[in-house]
N, C-alpha and C positions, 0 to 999 in steps of 0.2 A: 847445683842451684837450687834454692827450695820451689817449693812445689808453686808458692804465689807466685814466683820469677815467669816459672813455665806457662803457668796460665796466664798471665800478662803479655807475654810472646803469642802465644797462639791467640788470643785476643786483639792484640794487633797487627799482626798476619789476617788476621779474617776482617776485620773494621778498616783498614787502610784501603785496601782494592774496593770496598764495599763502597765507603763514600768517596771512593773517587769516578768510580763506575755512577752512584747517586748524584755525583756533581756533572757530571756528563748528560744521565738523564735530566737533571734539572734544568739545563741550558734549555734541552729539548724539548722540553715539557712549556716551559717561558714561553719558546720560540711558537710552540702549537697553542697555546692559550691567546699568545698576540694574535695569529693566526685566523683563531675560531672568533675573536669578535668581528674582524675583516668578515671572515664568513658570514654571520650575524648581519652587520648591516648590508653586506652585498645578498643575502636571503631577503632583507625587507625591502630593498631598491627593487629587485625582482618581481616581488609580489604585487608591491606600487604598480611597476610598471605593465604587470597581467591584470590587474584591475583598472587601469587606463587604458588597454586594448581592449579587453572586455567592454568598458562605458561607449567605446568607439564602435565594435562592434553591433551591438544594440542600436545604436543609433543608426548605422549603417543600415540594419536591416528594418528598425524601424521608415528610414526613408526609401529604399525597396519597393518596400509595401504602398505606398503612397507614389510611385514613381510609373507605378507599374496599374495603378489606377486608370479610368476613362476620361477620369475629371480633368487634369492637363489638357488633353487634348481639347475635349467637348468645351474648354473655357470656363466649365462652373464649378466655378473658384469659389461659390457658397458653398456645395458639396467637399469640396477640397477642403476649408477652411477647418469644417466640421469635424471629417476625418481627421485632420492632424491633432485636433484638440483632442478626439480620444484615442489615438493612438501613442501622445504624448507620452513619454517614458515617467515624468517628473515633472510636476510645477516648479522647480528649479532651472529648467532649461525651458526653450522653444524653439517653436520652427519656423522659417523664412524661405517664402519664393520668390526669386529674382526671376526679369526676363535679362537679354543676352546683353544687355546694355549696362546690367546693374543695375536698373530700377529695382523696389522693392515692391513687389507687387501684394503679396501677403506675409503679416508675422504676427503670430499667435500670441505675440507678448503683447499687442495693441487691439480694440476689438477689431472684426471685420467690417470693412470699408474706411477706417480711416485714412486720414489725406499723409500719402508718403513723397510727397511732391518734395523732390531735391535731395532726397536720400538713395543716392547715386552710389556705390560701390565700385572703385576703379579696377579690382582687382578680380570682378565676378568675370568679364570676359576671358582674362587667361586662367580662370579655374576649368570655365568648359571646354575652353581647349583642349585640356589635357586629357577629356574622354575620358576618365576615371573618377573613383574617389578618393577626394582627397583632406588631412587635417590642417587647419589653419595655424600659425602663431599666431600672439598674443596680439590685439588690436582694439581701439575701441568701437564699443557699440555706439550708434549714431541712437538710435531708440532708448536703449538702455541708461546711456550715459555712461556705462563700466566699462572696465575691461572684458574683454571676451576673446573664445577660440571658437572654432566650428567646425563641424562635418561635414563636408560638401558634396554634392552627387548630381552630376550634368544629366540632363533629361533633353532629350530631342524627340519631339511628337514624329507619326507618320506624316505628318506635313509640312515637315522639316522647322519648324519653330524651334528654341532651343531655350533650356529653362536652368535655373541652379536651385536645387532643392538644400538647404541648411538646415542643421541642427545646431544650436547654439547653448553653449554654454558660459555662466560668468568663470573668472577666475575661481572665486569663492567657492563654487560647486567643487571643483580639485580640492581645495583647501578641505572643506570637509571630510572628502575622500581621505585624506591625509590624517587627520585624526581619529579615523575607525582602525589605524594598524597599531595601535599600541607604542606609540614612537615614546623611546628615553626622553623627558625634559631637556637635559643637556644636548642632546643631537639636533641639528638642523637641514632640515629635509625640503627639497625644492625641486619643482618641476621648469626644465628650462626648454625653450623651443628653440627649432633649430638654426633660428639665427641668434642662438646666446644671451636671449630676452628672458627673462623670467615670468613664469606663467602663475605660478603660485609657490607659497614655501609657509613654514608653521612658525616661524618666529619674526616678528617686524615684517608681516606680509602687507602692510598697509602702505610701510615708507620704499620697501625692496622691491614691489610686484612690479613689474615693466623695465626693470633697472636690467641693463649687464650685467653676466656675473663675472668672477675673476678672471683674470687674463689663464693661468693656470688649468681652470676647469674648462675654457673655453677651446683651449687648446688642445688640449687632452681630447674631449669630444667631438671634435674636427678630426681625429687622427685616429680615435679606434672606437670602437663597437661598445668597451667597457673597461673601465681599470681603477686604477685607484691615483690620486693625488694627493699632495702633501704640502699643502698652503694657508694664506690667513683670510679668515671670514671676513666679509664686509663690514661683520660686528666685532673685528676686531681680536678674535677666537682661533689659539693656532689650533687648525683640523688634520685631521688625516679623510680624504673625501674619497668616497667609491660614489662610480656614476655607471648606468645602463641604460643602449638604447631601447624605446621601446619598440614594437615588431611593428604596427601598424600605422603607429607616427614617426617623425623623424625627432623626436621628443627623446629628452633624457630625463631619468630621476637620477638626482644627486645626495647623496647623505654625508653631512661631513661628522665626524665623531672626533670630539673634542679629544689632541693627544695626552692629553691626563689621562683622558679613563683607558686610554689603550696600552700606556705605560706604565700607570699608578699598580695596577692589580700584580707586574713582572717585578715590582722593588719591594712589594711587599711579600710577593711570593722568596724573593732572595732573600731577607730578613729574617722570613719564619725558619728558612731551609737553614740557615745560620745556626738563629738559636735550637734548632735540634739537632743539628751536629755535637755541639757545645754537651744539648742535654743527651746525649746519645755516649758520648765518653763519660760524660759522670756516672751516668748508669752503670755502665762497663766496669768501671775501677770499684765500683761499689758491689757488682756482682761478682769480681774476678775475689776482693776480700771476702765476702761470704762464701764462696765455694770454695776457696782454700782451706780457711776454717772448717768446713764438714772432712773435707777428704782428709784433714793432716791429724781431725779426730778416727777417721775410718780407719787410718794406716796404726797409730795408736793402737785400738783396740786389737788390732790383727796382729799386732807384736805384743801385747800382753797374753792374745790366746793361746801365741804360739809359742810363749814362755811357758804357759801351765802346763802347755801338751807337752813339752819338752822334761818337763819337771815329774809328770804323771798323772798329770791330774786332769780331770776331764773341765776343756773349756766349757764357758757360758756363751749359747749361740744365740743373742739376740739378735731384734731386727736393727739390720742397717739402715742408714741413710744411705749407702753404698748397695746397688744390687748382689754384684755379684759376691759379697758374703752368704748370702742365701740364695742362690741360682738355683741349685739343685731342689728346694720344696719351689720356688715362684715356677720351673718347669714342669714341674710333676703337677702343681696348683692349677697353670693355663692349660695341661695337658686334658686335666680331667673338665674342666669349663668346657673347653671345646669340644669334646665329645657329648658333654648336656646339651649342647647347642644345636650339635649337629640332629642329633633324636629329637629335639623341638622342632625344626626344621623340616624333618619327615613326616613328621605326624602333621604338621601345618598344610605342606603342600597332598598329603594321601587326605586331608578332610577339604582342601579346597579342590582337586580334583573329582573326587566325589561329587562334590557341592554343582561344581560345574558340570558332571553329567546329568547330573536330576534338573539341572537348568535345560540343560539340550534336548532330555527326552521331557518336557514338559511344553517347550518353544516346538518340537515337532509334533505333537500331540495336537497343539493348538491349531499348527501351520494344516494341520492335514483334518482335522475338524470345521477350518473356514476353507478348505478346499471345496469338503462334502457339503458344506453350506450354498459354495456357488456351483458347485455343480446340481445338486437339487434346484435352486433357485429357478436356470438354465432352464432345465427340462423343466420346470414348473412353467417358466416364461413358454416355452415351446409348445406345450400343451393348450397353455390357457389362449395363447394366440392363433394356433391353429383351428381351436376350438370354434371359432365365429367364421373362421376364415370359409372354413368347408360349406354351412349353411350361406354364406353370403356368393360362393361361387357356383351353387347348386340353383339358388335365385336368378340370377344374371342369365343363366342358361337359361331355366322355365322363363323368363322373360323373352327369350327370342323367339320360344316356342308358343308361348298363348301373349303373345302381346296386344291382341284382339281382345282378352276375357278381360273384362271390367275388373269381374271378382278375382281373379286369380293375379293379377296384376296389382289391384290393392296388399290381395295379403302377399304375396310374394317382396311388394315394398316395405310392408311393416317388419318383416322379416331381416330386408336388410337394414332396416334402419335401429331395428333392436339391435341387431350385433354390430353397428358402428360405433351405437352407444357403448356397448359393451368395449370395444377395442378403444375409446376414447378413454373411457373410464380409464384403463388398465395402463394406460399411456401417461395420462393426467397423474396417475397413483405415484410412475416410476418419475416423474418431473416433477412431484409435491413433497418426496420425501429427500429428493435431491437437493432443490430448495429448501427445506426448513433444516437437512440434516447438513447441509453447508454454511447455516445459518443467513442465506438469503430472502426469507418470506418476510416481507413487512406485515406488522400487525397492524388492524385496525381498530386502536383499542378504544374504547367507551365504558359507560357502567352498566354493566349486563345484572338482569334478572338471572340468577341459574334457575329457578324452577319455571321460566319460562324456555331455558335452552333444553330441559330436560324432555319439557312438553314439545318442542320442536322435532327435537331426537327420536321421540318414541312416536312420533307420530311418521317419522320418514320409515324407520323400520317396522314400525306392526302391522305392514302386509309377510314382512319374511316371519316374522311371530307366528301370525296367523294359517299361515300355509303350512307352517310345520306343528301347529297344532298345542304350542305353548301357553305355559298361563304366564302372565305377565305382575306381578303384583310391584307395584308403586309406593315408597313409605316418605311421605315429605314432612321435613320437620316443620313446622309454623314459625320460628324462628325467622327472623330475617336474614336473606340469604345474597348477598349480591356481591361482585369483584369485577374487577377493573380488567376486562381483554376483549379479546377479538371476536364476538359472537358466532360467528361463522365459522370459525378454526376450533370453538368451543361445542359447537354444535357436531360438527366431525370427529371428534375426539369420544362424547359419548354415545354416537352412532356405528363408530368402528367398535366400541367394548361392549354395545347389545347385538350388533350384529354378528361380533363373535360367539357369543354366548349363545345366541339362536343358531347358528351353526355347528359347534361342538355341542349341544345337548342333544341326545337322541330326541324324536318327534314325541309331544306331548310329555316336555318336562318343567320345568319351574323356574323363572328366570325372576330373583328381585333385582329392584331399584331405588335405591334411598338416596335420601339428602338430609344433612343436619349441619349445625355448628358448632364446633367444639374451641372456644376461646378465639381464636385466632384468624383462626381456619375452615375452610368449606371444606366437609368430609362426603365426599359422593362414592356410592358404592355400587357395585356388579356383581350380584351372584347370581350362579346357576348350578344345576345339580345334572351336569352332563358330564364328560369323557374327563377332566381332572387333566393333571396336566404330569408328566414325569418330575419326578425329582433332578435327575440331572439336566433335565431341560430347564427347568423355572431358574437358575440364575441369568438363564441367556436368552428370557423369554423375552427381551424386550430389544435384541438385535436384529440388524436387517436380516432377511430372509430366514429366518427360524420361525419352525412350525412344527407343530405336534404329528405324530403318523398319520398320512391320509388313507382311506379306504379305497379300493381300486377304483371305485367307481369318482372320487375327485367330488364326491357331493359339497365338499365345504368350498371347493375354489377357494381364489386369491394366490397373493403372491412370497406373504410373509412380510408387508410391508407395513400393514396398519399400526401394531405395535410399536415398533421404531417410531415411525410418525405420531402415532399417540404421546410414546415417552419426551420428545424432541418439542411438541407443542407447548404440552404441560410445562416442563423447563421452563419454553419462552415466557409464560405467566410468572416463572417465579414458584411454582408448584411441584409436586410431587408425585410419582406413584407408584404402587407394590402391588405385586400377585401373591397369591398364596394359595397352596393346592396340597391334601392331604395323598396324592397319587392318583393313579389312572381309575377312572370309575366313580371316583369321588368329587368330582363338580371343581369350580374354583371360585375365587371372589378377587378382583381388582379393587382397592380403594385409593381415589384420588385426590388428593389434598391441594386447594388453593386457597391466596389469602381472601380474607373475608374483607369489603371496602364499607369503612365507617360508616356509621346511619349520618353523618351529617353530609355523609359526600354521595348519598343516592340520588340526589335529586335529579330527574328527567330519567330515571329508569325505568323503564316500561317494556311489557312481555308481548306487545305488538308491535311487529316490525313492517317496514317500508313494503307496501302494494305497489307492484307493477301496473302502469295504466295500459290499459286494452288498447288493444293497434287501432290505428286510426285507417281507415277506409279512403286511402288517398293515392292516387295512382304518381309515381315520380320518375323521373329521366336521372334513370340509372347507366354509370361506365365499368362495365368490367375490365380489368386489363392482369392477363391469368398467362403465361407461356405456357401452362399445360393447359390445352384446348378444352381437353375431359371435363375437369374440374369446371373452368369456364361455362362453357356450356349446360353443364347439368344444375349450377346453380343460377343460370341465366333462366333455364327454363321454370326452374322452382318458381324465380321469383317474378317470371311471367304471368304465373299460375295464379298469382295474386292478385292481376291487374297491371303491377308496373313495365315500363318501357326500358328496354334494355339494349345495349350496345355492349358487344365483348371484343376489345382489341387483346392479339398476342405478343406487343412488345410497346416500350414507352414511343419509341419516336412515334410510330402508328397513334397512340393516343393522343400527344402532341399533337399533332397534326388535323385530328378530329376533334377535337375540345371543343374548337373556336365555332362549329357547326351543330355539335352533338345535344347542345344545351343543357350538359346534365347537370344537378345540384347536387349528384352522392355519386362518387367515387370507389369503387373497392378494389384496393391495388394490394399486389402480390410484392414482396421484398425482392426474390430472388429473379429479377426480370434480364434478358439476355444482353440488351444494349445498354439500361441505365438500370440502376437498382431501384429500388420505388420509394426511398428517401430521398433519392434525387428528384423522380419524376413527383412526387410531392411537393416538393420545392419549389419546381417549375410549374405546374398547374397553379399554386396558389398566388404567383406572382401575378397571371391572368385577371383582368379586373372583372371577368365574367368567372372568375372561380374564390370572389373573394367571401363570401357565404357559404359556399358550398360547404358539404357534410365528404370528411376524407377519412377512409376508413385501412386499415392494414390487414388485411388476412392472409400468414404466411404461416410455413413451420415453424418458423423461429418463435420462442417465448420466454427468450429465458430475460431476467430485471433488466439492464441494457439493453435486450434488442428492446422494450417497450420506453425507454429512455431516449434511445435514437427517433423513434419514431415522434415524440412529443416535439421532441427538437426541429423533427423535417414537416411538424405545422399535421400529423394525424390529429384525430378526434376519440379514435377509436381504436385498440390494437388486440386482436384476435387472432388464435391460434386455429388454423385448420383440424376437424372439419370445425365449422361452427355454426350453433342450432338456429332456425330458420326463426323462432318465438323471441331469439335475442337482436335479430336484426331487426324483428317487427317493432318491438319496443324502442329502437332507436331512431327508426323511420318516425314512429309515433311521434315521439319527443323532439326531432329535427323540425317535423310538420308543424307541429304544435308553437314550436321556439318563432319560425319563419312567418307564420297568422301572425304573431304580434308583433311582429316589427313589419307586418306589412299595411 
């Protein structure tokens, strides 16, 4: 046999079994393709059934809300009607209340008070007798004059009266639900009641809604929860129909897929397969012919080379298409290539290992730096907290000893007030930096004159600057310098920078504050000739808890939060801040840049800010509710000293009991009370007619943004975090007194 014959035989031996296996696989594939189309239809049916169940569950939840109100028990159908309208899920459905005889009492599709005489439904008593939520089949609505279904819930009042609440849906409501499921145009989708009557349909709905489904589907849905049926539709279309029952109703979702949609892909796949088999045999024959020619040529070259070798000549070894002719050179070449690749791979691995080692060292160094910064911060926090606690403790003991010495008592009270203010400032700094760095701070933006901001900041810091004998040089450019921002926050930024300059500059130093406009930016500089910043610290100066080295007496104070807070606030205003220093002992410069406000936008910008009104000397009736009696009584004593009449309660129940006789016009409530929380207490107090115009103040340890939102929702007028400054209460009382006087 020739080479071509051997190759043909080899190809036949390989292809014939392969094609047989491929044919068997094709049969399986066609079956799976057919099954996959059924699965798609079944998945769509299940999805529609799930949507129906979710809609029924939502309606049931709304009915439970209505059933649990006191309006039905009281017979307050006006309030019940209003609540029905509020909780109604969609304008496409409505809510109905029937009595036990089936008489319609309320229907939100009609105005309240509409005459429903004669609108009696004979199925209502049996629905009430079931004592459970039910879903009806399709029926004709007497009010809507259209086919509807309903979700029904029996209600039995404490007095024994029986009612039925129903959420009614038109059949068109579920037709629109079907349209959301991207159903192919050729498919027929229907929702069928337990009685075999069509509730809705995606095709010919106007003529076939309310009609019985074909017998094959009706018999199948009564025998099993889901399945497949081969049938002819009422549109005379041959179908494969899949159906499934919903869980919450006795309804069935049926999807009819035209038989041609199921069988046509299989027939097309068979035609393509036969064509592919013929093509494969043709290509195989061509390949056999081409390979036979190449092998024959290689063998002839080998014969000629052998003859030349046998004749004593040096054969010419040219590159052959058959690899065996030059296998030795190929092996050597492959071996050299493999060795070179191995050397390159080892070098890459070594470089990668070295890079990973360096990254690990850097990560360890950063972790150690962060851990050291955390330890330093905790040590500083402990020191800063213990410092005010020592004089507070001593002052408390002194008050016990010298309680009849008014001068000593006054001095001791001043000490306690200063130290409490210091503690409050520390805690406020911690909370403030937490809110700002997490993006929870809300800016009250307005058009701000930066020059007036600098003026207010200098006014706040001037006592510290003068106490350390510093010279403050201020350079203000005459150019317009207005920005949009939160005035209080911007004053806080400049104050922090000036405070740092004053604290870290030895006594008798020089501090320069300048402001100017450069193109679209306002540039503010704070320059000092103080301690300077170490080069290693400079890149991290705006990170939390980062500070320069302290002297043993810790004269500078602080927790290392100020500059982190400054950078966060500046970023919220769309600005930037940079720090510069030539090293220790060479001072430092902080340069702040803010977007300048266009001149046309600066109307209403002024340097004067709102002045607080003086307290009005009017005695008020105030109730304080706090389970911390020490805190409550101390605040009560302070308010009584201002002439107010105070009543203290330790829990919410006592406060509610005494509210009617206390005649309080102001309530100061703690949130974390032992029986009811302050939110619920405020709501109940507001519900009383005597407290309609009362002033509600929350005084608590909870100061996050969501706590203030909850306070507002509960009816509080103000929300303060303990401890509160008496001046703040005085201003609120004065404003409240002025407002109530205007109303009287």
